[in-house]
Structures are given as C-alpha cells and as structure tokens.
N, C-alpha and C positions, 0 to 999 in steps of 0.2 A: 594377858586375858584368860580369864577362867574358862573352865571346863565344868559344862552342866549335864547331868543323865536326867533325862525326862522319860519318867513311866506314866504310861496312856491306856485308857480303858476307852472304847468308843460307848456312847450315849447309845440307845435304840436309835434315834434320828441317826446317827452317826452310822450304825447298821445296817440300817433301810437304806442310805445313799451310799453305800461302801464303792460303787461306780467312780463317787466323784473323790476319790483318794488321792489318785495322781494330781489332780488341779489342787488340792487342798495342801499338797506336800510342797508342789511349785511356789504357791501362796505362803507358804510358812519357811521356806530359803529365802525369797525375797524377803519378807518380813525380819529373818535375823541380817540379812545383808546391809539393807534399809538402818537398823539399829548399830549396826558396827561389827557386827559378829558372821557366825558361819554356822550352819546345819550340817554339822560333819557326816552324819551315818544315821540312817532307820531301819529298823528292825522290826519285822513282823514276830511276833510270838506267840508263844502256846505256854499257858498256865495264867497265873493271876492277872497279870497286863496282858494286853494286844498287841502292843508297840512297845518299842524302846528307842528314845533319841538320844544321840551325843551331839551336841553343840558345844559352842565357846560365842561369849558373851563377856563386852566389857566389865558389868558386874551384876550385883545381885538384884539391884533395881531392874535393870533393864530385861533381867532374864524373866521376872518376874510380871511384868508389864507384857512382854512377849508370850509366855505361855498363858496370861487369862486372854489376851487377845486373840492368839491361835484356838484356842478351848472354844471361846466365844463361835469362831466361825466354821470351826471342823466337828462340831458337834460330839465332843471327847471330854473326857475328865482326864486333867493332866495333874502329876506329880512330880515336880522338878525337884531336883537333889543336884546339891552342888558336890563335883568330884574332887578328891584330895590323893595326889598320887602314892603311894605307899611309901616310896621315898620321902614324902615329907613327914608322915608318922614315924619312922624306923631313926630319923633323926633327932 
C-alpha cells in the first residue's frame, strides 16, 4: 500500500466552520477505510499549510479521488503527494 502526504489549506468557508473539523476528520477516516486505505495521522500546522495528513491507499487513482471528495466536503484545498521512503532513493 502506498503512503501519501496531503497538504491542506482551509478555504474561507472552512475557517468560518472550523468547529466542524472533528466531524470532517471522522468522515475522511471513514472514506479512506471504505476505499481500502487508512488515514494514519492528522497534524495541524503553522506556516504555509494549515494541516498535514499522512494516509495510506491502494493506488494513486484512489488517493486522488479521495482528495477531491474530501476537499469538496471539508471546504479546504488539498495537495496530495506520494511519499517515497528515503531507503528507496538510496538504493
């Protein structure tokens, strides 16, 4: 299973409805699980991005589909990135 790092920025609507974030996170976890993946970690961050997610999914197509669906419901902009472990670069 592939690992994905998803960079998140809240939209204005997402910021206005920030108290809905726990419910949005639960919905995202369920969506990943239903698609055969898992949302492993969620971090709120300071700086260029508002949050970072670490997730696993069966393939890039599933990850992209989930990112679009979650962005539409969660009022945020997502930037999914495939994760390449450092050991794969060194070999």
